[in-house]
N, CA, C and O atoms as CSV, one atom per row, in Angstrom:
chain,resi,resn,atom,element,x,y,z
A,1,MET,N,N,0.510,-1.092,-0.003
A,1,MET,CA,C,0.169,-0.052,-0.324
A,1,MET,C,C,0.878,1.529,0.263
A,1,MET,O,O,0.418,2.661,0.112
A,2,LYS,N,N,2.084,1.114,0.931
A,2,LYS,CA,C,2.799,2.663,1.559
A,2,LYS,C,C,3.633,2.534,-0.843
A,2,LYS,O,O,3.722,3.569,-1.504
A,3,SER,N,N,3.879,1.649,-1.223
A,3,SER,CA,C,4.383,2.280,-2.025
A,3,SER,C,C,4.004,2.467,-3.122
A,3,SER,O,O,4.742,2.930,-3.991
A,4,ILE,N,N,1.824,1.905,-3.472
A,4,ILE,CA,C,1.383,2.676,-4.167
A,4,ILE,C,C,1.539,4.279,-4.054
A,4,ILE,O,O,2.005,5.079,-4.865
A,5,VAL,N,N,1.027,4.461,-2.851
A,5,VAL,CA,C,1.131,5.956,-2.685
A,5,VAL,C,C,2.449,6.184,-2.857
A,5,VAL,O,O,2.339,7.180,-3.571
A,6,LEU,N,N,3.427,6.048,-2.765
A,6,LEU,CA,C,5.389,6.551,-2.763
A,6,LEU,C,C,4.517,6.717,-4.602
A,6,LEU,O,O,3.687,7.360,-5.244
A,7,ALA,N,N,5.246,5.884,-4.656
A,7,ALA,CA,C,4.168,5.950,-6.745
A,7,ALA,C,C,3.596,6.943,-6.943
A,7,ALA,O,O,4.269,7.744,-7.591
A,8,ALA,N,N,2.523,7.312,-6.646
A,8,ALA,CA,C,1.450,8.266,-7.314
A,8,ALA,C,C,1.800,10.088,-6.516
A,8,ALA,O,O,1.144,11.127,-6.439
A,9,ALA,N,N,2.751,9.782,-6.204
A,9,ALA,CA,C,2.814,11.431,-5.750
A,9,ALA,C,C,4.723,11.347,-6.015
A,9,ALA,O,O,5.455,12.153,-5.440
A,10,LEU,N,N,5.000,10.805,-6.481
A,10,LEU,CA,C,7.074,10.503,-7.113
A,10,LEU,C,C,6.142,10.912,-8.834
A,10,LEU,O,O,6.796,11.437,-9.736
A,11,SER,N,N,4.785,10.614,-9.017
A,11,SER,CA,C,4.735,10.904,-10.284
A,11,SER,C,C,3.790,11.995,-10.520
A,11,SER,O,O,3.988,12.492,-11.629
A,12,LEU,N,N,2.862,12.531,-9.895
A,12,LEU,CA,C,2.723,14.039,-9.700
A,12,LEU,C,C,3.329,14.866,-9.755
A,12,LEU,O,O,3.268,15.774,-10.583
A,13,VAL,N,N,4.302,14.697,-8.583
A,13,VAL,CA,C,6.021,15.759,-8.802
A,13,VAL,C,C,6.084,16.088,-9.976
A,13,VAL,O,O,5.683,17.030,-10.660
A,14,LEU,N,N,7.181,14.311,-10.260
A,14,LEU,CA,C,7.415,14.754,-12.217
A,14,LEU,C,C,6.466,15.076,-12.951
A,14,LEU,O,O,6.668,15.790,-13.934
A,15,ALA,N,N,5.452,14.703,-12.690
A,15,ALA,CA,C,4.523,15.010,-14.099
A,15,ALA,C,C,3.986,16.955,-13.673
A,15,ALA,O,O,3.401,17.608,-14.537
A,16,GLY,N,N,4.213,17.376,-12.726
A,16,GLY,CA,C,3.873,18.876,-12.513
A,16,GLY,C,C,5.161,19.543,-12.261
A,16,GLY,O,O,5.195,20.773,-12.226
A,17,SER,N,N,6.006,18.982,-12.120
A,17,SER,CA,C,7.544,19.865,-12.737
A,17,SER,C,C,7.871,20.271,-14.701
A,17,SER,O,O,8.662,21.058,-15.222
A,18,ALA,N,N,6.687,19.164,-15.403
A,18,ALA,CA,C,6.894,18.937,-15.726
A,18,ALA,C,C,6.366,20.299,-17.147
A,18,ALA,O,O,7.086,20.724,-18.051
A,19,PHE,N,N,5.372,20.550,-16.942
A,19,PHE,CA,C,4.761,21.893,-17.209
A,19,PHE,C,C,5.652,23.122,-16.995
A,19,PHE,O,O,6.387,23.496,-16.080
A,20,ALA,N,N,5.312,23.593,-18.162
A,20,ALA,CA,C,5.820,25.679,-17.697
A,20,ALA,C,C,5.123,26.043,-17.116
A,20,ALA,O,O,3.975,25.688,-16.849
A,21,SER,N,N,5.942,27.102,-16.725
A,21,SER,CA,C,4.778,28.143,-16.044
A,21,SER,C,C,4.179,29.036,-16.718
A,21,SER,O,O,4.780,29.167,-17.784
A,22,CYS,N,N,3.035,29.931,-16.629
A,22,CYS,CA,C,1.983,30.501,-17.312
A,22,CYS,C,C,3.066,31.762,-18.078
A,22,CYS,O,O,2.891,32.158,-19.230
A,23,LYS,N,N,3.960,32.161,-17.343
A,23,LYS,CA,C,5.161,33.323,-17.063
A,23,LYS,C,C,6.112,32.769,-18.214
A,23,LYS,O,O,6.402,33.609,-19.065
A,24,SER,N,N,6.550,31.720,-18.351
A,24,SER,CA,C,7.421,31.005,-19.252
A,24,SER,C,C,6.759,31.100,-20.831
A,24,SER,O,O,7.166,31.544,-21.905
A,25,ASP,N,N,5.712,30.539,-20.434
A,25,ASP,CA,C,4.974,29.923,-21.496
A,25,ASP,C,C,4.789,31.196,-22.724
A,25,ASP,O,O,5.122,31.173,-23.909
A,26,SER,N,N,4.106,32.313,-21.896
A,26,SER,CA,C,3.700,33.503,-22.747
A,26,SER,C,C,5.260,34.286,-22.991
A,26,SER,O,O,5.218,35.090,-23.923
A,27,ALA,N,N,6.212,34.207,-22.506
A,27,ALA,CA,C,7.742,34.489,-22.799
A,27,ALA,C,C,8.388,33.684,-24.601
A,27,ALA,O,O,8.821,34.119,-25.668
A,28,ASP,N,N,7.960,31.831,-23.751
A,28,ASP,CA,C,7.750,31.675,-25.269
A,28,ASP,C,C,7.077,31.835,-26.796
A,28,ASP,O,O,7.422,31.666,-27.966
A,29,LYS,N,N,6.143,32.179,-26.199
A,29,LYS,CA,C,5.356,33.031,-27.376
A,29,LYS,C,C,5.656,34.194,-27.787
A,29,LYS,O,O,5.313,34.528,-28.922
A,30,LYS,N,N,6.364,35.070,-26.956
A,30,LYS,CA,C,6.736,36.320,-27.360
A,30,LYS,C,C,5.395,37.158,-27.380
A,30,LYS,O,O,5.135,38.066,-28.170
A,31,LEU,N,N,4.583,36.674,-26.348
A,31,LEU,CA,C,3.211,37.972,-25.883
A,31,LEU,C,C,3.400,38.958,-25.736
A,31,LEU,O,O,4.417,39.026,-25.046
A,32,ALA,N,N,2.876,40.334,-26.064
A,32,ALA,CA,C,3.125,41.118,-25.182
A,32,ALA,C,C,1.739,41.678,-25.051
A,32,ALA,O,O,0.849,40.970,-25.522
A,33,GLY,N,N,1.206,43.402,-24.217
A,33,GLY,CA,C,0.299,43.922,-24.565
A,33,GLY,C,C,-0.978,43.136,-23.944
A,33,GLY,O,O,-0.999,42.778,-22.766
A,34,ALA,N,N,-2.017,42.908,-24.834
A,34,ALA,CA,C,-3.488,42.754,-24.597
A,34,ALA,C,C,-3.408,41.488,-24.461
A,34,ALA,O,O,-3.869,40.880,-23.494
A,35,ALA,N,N,-2.488,40.690,-25.947
A,35,ALA,CA,C,-2.129,39.080,-25.761
A,35,ALA,C,C,-1.934,38.861,-24.623
A,35,ALA,O,O,-2.583,37.990,-24.043
A,36,LEU,N,N,-1.046,39.545,-24.040
A,36,LEU,CA,C,0.138,38.914,-22.618
A,36,LEU,C,C,-1.045,39.251,-22.024
A,36,LEU,O,O,-1.741,38.597,-22.801
A,37,THR,N,N,-1.980,39.828,-21.145
A,37,THR,CA,C,-2.832,40.380,-20.670
A,37,THR,C,C,-3.912,38.681,-20.302
A,37,THR,O,O,-3.842,37.984,-19.290
A,38,SER,N,N,-4.853,38.461,-21.594
A,38,SER,CA,C,-5.703,37.292,-21.908
A,38,SER,C,C,-4.762,35.858,-21.519
A,38,SER,O,O,-4.919,34.868,-20.804
A,39,HIS,N,N,-3.783,36.352,-22.375
A,39,HIS,CA,C,-3.183,34.747,-21.772
A,39,HIS,C,C,-2.904,34.677,-20.325
A,39,HIS,O,O,-3.426,33.766,-19.682
A,40,MET,N,N,-2.013,35.677,-19.643
A,40,MET,CA,C,-2.257,35.069,-17.745
A,40,MET,C,C,-4.039,34.847,-17.327
A,40,MET,O,O,-4.335,33.821,-16.714
A,41,LYS,N,N,-5.040,35.750,-17.658
A,41,LYS,CA,C,-6.200,36.042,-17.103
A,41,LYS,C,C,-6.618,34.495,-16.836
A,41,LYS,O,O,-6.921,33.803,-15.864
A,42,LYS,N,N,-6.464,34.334,-18.260
A,42,LYS,CA,C,-6.575,32.449,-18.714
A,42,LYS,C,C,-5.749,31.470,-17.969
A,42,LYS,O,O,-6.348,30.925,-17.042
A,43,CYS,N,N,-4.519,31.116,-18.152
A,43,CYS,CA,C,-3.752,30.681,-17.779
A,43,CYS,C,C,-3.716,30.774,-15.827
A,43,CYS,O,O,-3.364,29.814,-15.143
A,44,GLU,N,N,-4.139,32.070,-15.266
A,44,GLU,CA,C,-4.524,32.085,-14.133
A,44,GLU,C,C,-5.761,31.290,-13.705
A,44,GLU,O,O,-5.856,30.973,-12.520
A,45,SER,N,N,-6.525,31.012,-14.404
A,45,SER,CA,C,-8.104,30.672,-14.270
A,45,SER,C,C,-8.305,29.577,-14.454
A,45,SER,O,O,-9.365,29.024,-14.161
A,46,ASP,N,N,-6.833,28.745,-15.249
A,46,ASP,CA,C,-6.637,27.055,-15.228
A,46,ASP,C,C,-6.068,27.068,-14.459
A,46,ASP,O,O,-6.220,26.100,-13.715
A,47,ALA,N,N,-5.237,27.888,-14.125
A,47,ALA,CA,C,-4.560,26.685,-12.859
A,47,ALA,C,C,-5.681,26.895,-11.346
A,47,ALA,O,O,-5.884,26.140,-10.395
A,48,LYS,N,N,-5.951,27.570,-11.512
A,48,LYS,CA,C,-6.599,27.955,-10.263
A,48,LYS,C,C,-7.713,27.092,-9.943
A,48,LYS,O,O,-8.144,26.959,-8.798
A,49,ALA,N,N,-8.228,26.441,-11.077
A,49,ALA,CA,C,-9.625,25.887,-11.399
A,49,ALA,C,C,-8.708,23.817,-10.872
A,49,ALA,O,O,-9.086,22.959,-10.075
A,50,ALA,N,N,-7.574,23.872,-11.770
A,50,ALA,CA,C,-6.784,22.311,-11.611
A,50,ALA,C,C,-6.060,22.218,-9.959
A,50,ALA,O,O,-5.807,21.231,-9.267
A,51,CYS,N,N,-5.923,23.273,-9.774
A,51,CYS,CA,C,-5.673,22.994,-8.268
A,51,CYS,C,C,-6.397,22.859,-7.371
A,51,CYS,O,O,-6.159,22.103,-6.429
A,52,GLU,N,N,-7.671,23.733,-7.512
A,52,GLU,CA,C,-9.245,23.645,-6.309
A,52,GLU,C,C,-9.362,21.669,-6.670
A,52,GLU,O,O,-9.793,20.851,-5.857
A,53,LYS,N,N,-8.849,21.350,-8.064
A,53,LYS,CA,C,-9.458,19.934,-7.845
A,53,LYS,C,C,-8.674,19.140,-7.263
A,53,LYS,O,O,-8.933,18.176,-6.542
A,54,ASP,N,N,-7.235,19.769,-7.748
A,54,ASP,CA,C,-6.306,18.724,-7.250
A,54,ASP,C,C,-6.364,18.880,-5.019
A,54,ASP,O,O,-5.919,18.201,-4.094
A,55,SER,N,N,-6.993,19.874,-5.115
A,55,SER,CA,C,-7.212,19.524,-3.215
A,55,SER,C,C,-8.634,19.343,-2.988
A,55,SER,O,O,-8.747,19.181,-1.773
A,56,ALA,N,N,-9.506,19.300,-3.407
A,56,ALA,CA,C,-10.872,18.229,-3.802
A,56,ALA,C,C,-10.115,16.659,-4.178
A,56,ALA,O,O,-10.806,15.696,-3.846
A,57,ASP,N,N,-9.243,16.449,-4.602
A,57,ASP,CA,C,-8.556,15.010,-4.149
A,57,ASP,C,C,-8.107,14.864,-3.014
A,57,ASP,O,O,-8.524,13.971,-2.276
A,58,LYS,N,N,-7.196,15.695,-2.669
A,58,LYS,CA,C,-6.483,15.719,-1.188
A,58,LYS,C,C,-7.038,15.222,-0.130
A,58,LYS,O,O,-6.671,14.477,0.778
A,59,LYS,N,N,-8.508,16.068,-0.565
A,59,LYS,CA,C,-9.764,16.036,0.640
A,59,LYS,C,C,-8.637,16.999,1.785
A,59,LYS,O,O,-7.907,16.481,2.630
A,60,LEU,N,N,-8.815,18.977,1.413
A,60,LEU,CA,C,-7.626,19.309,1.718
A,60,LEU,C,C,-9.303,20.105,2.513
A,60,LEU,O,O,-10.481,19.923,2.208
A,61,SER,N,N,-8.623,21.034,3.648
A,61,SER,CA,C,-9.491,22.470,3.983
A,61,SER,C,C,-9.415,22.915,4.993
A,61,SER,O,O,-9.132,22.071,5.842
A,62,GLY,N,N,-9.573,24.207,5.479
A,62,GLY,CA,C,-8.506,25.281,6.178
A,62,GLY,C,C,-7.644,25.758,5.883
A,62,GLY,O,O,-7.343,26.050,4.726
A,63,ALA,N,N,-7.031,25.958,6.848
A,63,ALA,CA,C,-5.585,26.033,6.360
A,63,ALA,C,C,-4.831,25.622,5.614
A,63,ALA,O,O,-4.444,26.248,4.628
A,64,ALA,N,N,-4.444,24.408,5.951
A,64,ALA,CA,C,-3.916,22.975,5.004
A,64,ALA,C,C,-4.410,23.798,3.210
A,64,ALA,O,O,-3.469,24.256,2.562
A,65,LYS,N,N,-5.946,23.902,2.558
A,65,LYS,CA,C,-6.673,23.870,1.962
A,65,LYS,C,C,-5.389,25.831,1.173
A,65,LYS,O,O,-4.644,26.033,0.214
A,66,THR,N,N,-5.760,26.439,2.030
A,66,THR,CA,C,-5.433,27.870,1.878
A,66,THR,C,C,-4.366,27.997,1.175
A,66,THR,O,O,-4.313,28.579,0.092
A,67,ALA,N,N,-3.081,27.246,1.975
A,67,ALA,CA,C,-1.550,27.095,1.470
A,67,ALA,C,C,-1.396,26.406,0.692
A,67,ALA,O,O,-0.388,26.589,0.010
A,68,HIS,N,N,-2.217,25.333,0.382
A,68,HIS,CA,C,-2.114,24.771,-0.986
A,68,HIS,C,C,-2.312,25.325,-2.207
A,68,HIS,O,O,-1.681,25.437,-3.258
A,69,MET,N,N,-3.590,25.706,-1.681
A,69,MET,CA,C,-3.963,26.769,-2.941
A,69,MET,C,C,-2.559,28.158,-3.737
A,69,MET,O,O,-1.951,28.243,-4.803
A,70,LYS,N,N,-2.601,28.667,-2.946
A,70,LYS,CA,C,-1.475,29.663,-2.405
A,70,LYS,C,C,-0.513,29.053,-3.794
A,70,LYS,O,O,-0.494,29.488,-4.946
A,71,LYS,N,N,0.122,28.082,-3.290
A,71,LYS,CA,C,1.318,27.551,-3.334
A,71,LYS,C,C,1.114,27.272,-4.916
A,71,LYS,O,O,1.752,27.821,-5.814
A,72,CYS,N,N,-0.032,26.188,-5.089
A,72,CYS,CA,C,-0.115,25.476,-6.611
A,72,CYS,C,C,-0.462,26.604,-7.350
A,72,CYS,O,O,0.119,26.706,-8.430
A,73,VAL,N,N,-1.174,27.389,-7.082
A,73,VAL,CA,C,-1.425,28.455,-8.625
A,73,VAL,C,C,-0.518,29.142,-8.300
A,73,VAL,O,O,-1.512,29.828,-8.537
A,74,ALA,N,N,0.919,30.091,-7.797
A,74,ALA,CA,C,1.874,30.604,-7.725
A,74,ALA,C,C,3.311,29.857,-8.111
A,74,ALA,O,O,4.421,30.387,-8.071
A,75,ASP,N,N,2.971,28.355,-8.532
A,75,ASP,CA,C,3.839,27.010,-9.474
A,75,ASP,C,C,3.775,27.471,-9.902
A,75,ASP,O,O,4.750,28.186,-10.133
A,76,ALA,N,N,2.430,27.702,-10.645
A,76,ALA,CA,C,2.123,27.513,-12.200
A,76,ALA,C,C,1.843,28.599,-13.100
A,76,ALA,O,O,1.838,28.673,-14.328
A,77,VAL,N,N,1.595,29.472,-12.123
A,77,VAL,CA,C,1.693,30.900,-12.863
A,77,VAL,C,C,2.643,31.169,-12.658
A,77,VAL,O,O,2.642,32.301,-13.141
A,78,GLY,N,N,3.842,30.987,-12.175
A,78,GLY,CA,C,5.681,31.515,-11.941
A,78,GLY,C,C,5.749,32.806,-11.701
A,78,GLY,O,O,6.162,33.745,-12.382
A,79,ASN,N,N,5.084,32.706,-10.164
A,79,ASN,CA,C,5.427,33.682,-8.996
A,79,ASN,C,C,6.134,33.197,-8.184
A,79,ASN,O,O,6.488,33.851,-7.204
């Protein structure tokens, strides 16, 4: 049982590090002005939804959920 949980946690860490942040993605696409603003808003919104789902999957609540959401969104956006 422990090995399954460990394998799942490791795969989540590796999968999370494989994705680019919103900032690096917009820099790669050389976005500026309104296109950059629009891209960042959509990317942050998508990140919040994904982090919210992750929090629910982990059954987090209260301070733990708040801390997780803050870190998760910051990592995804690239702050």
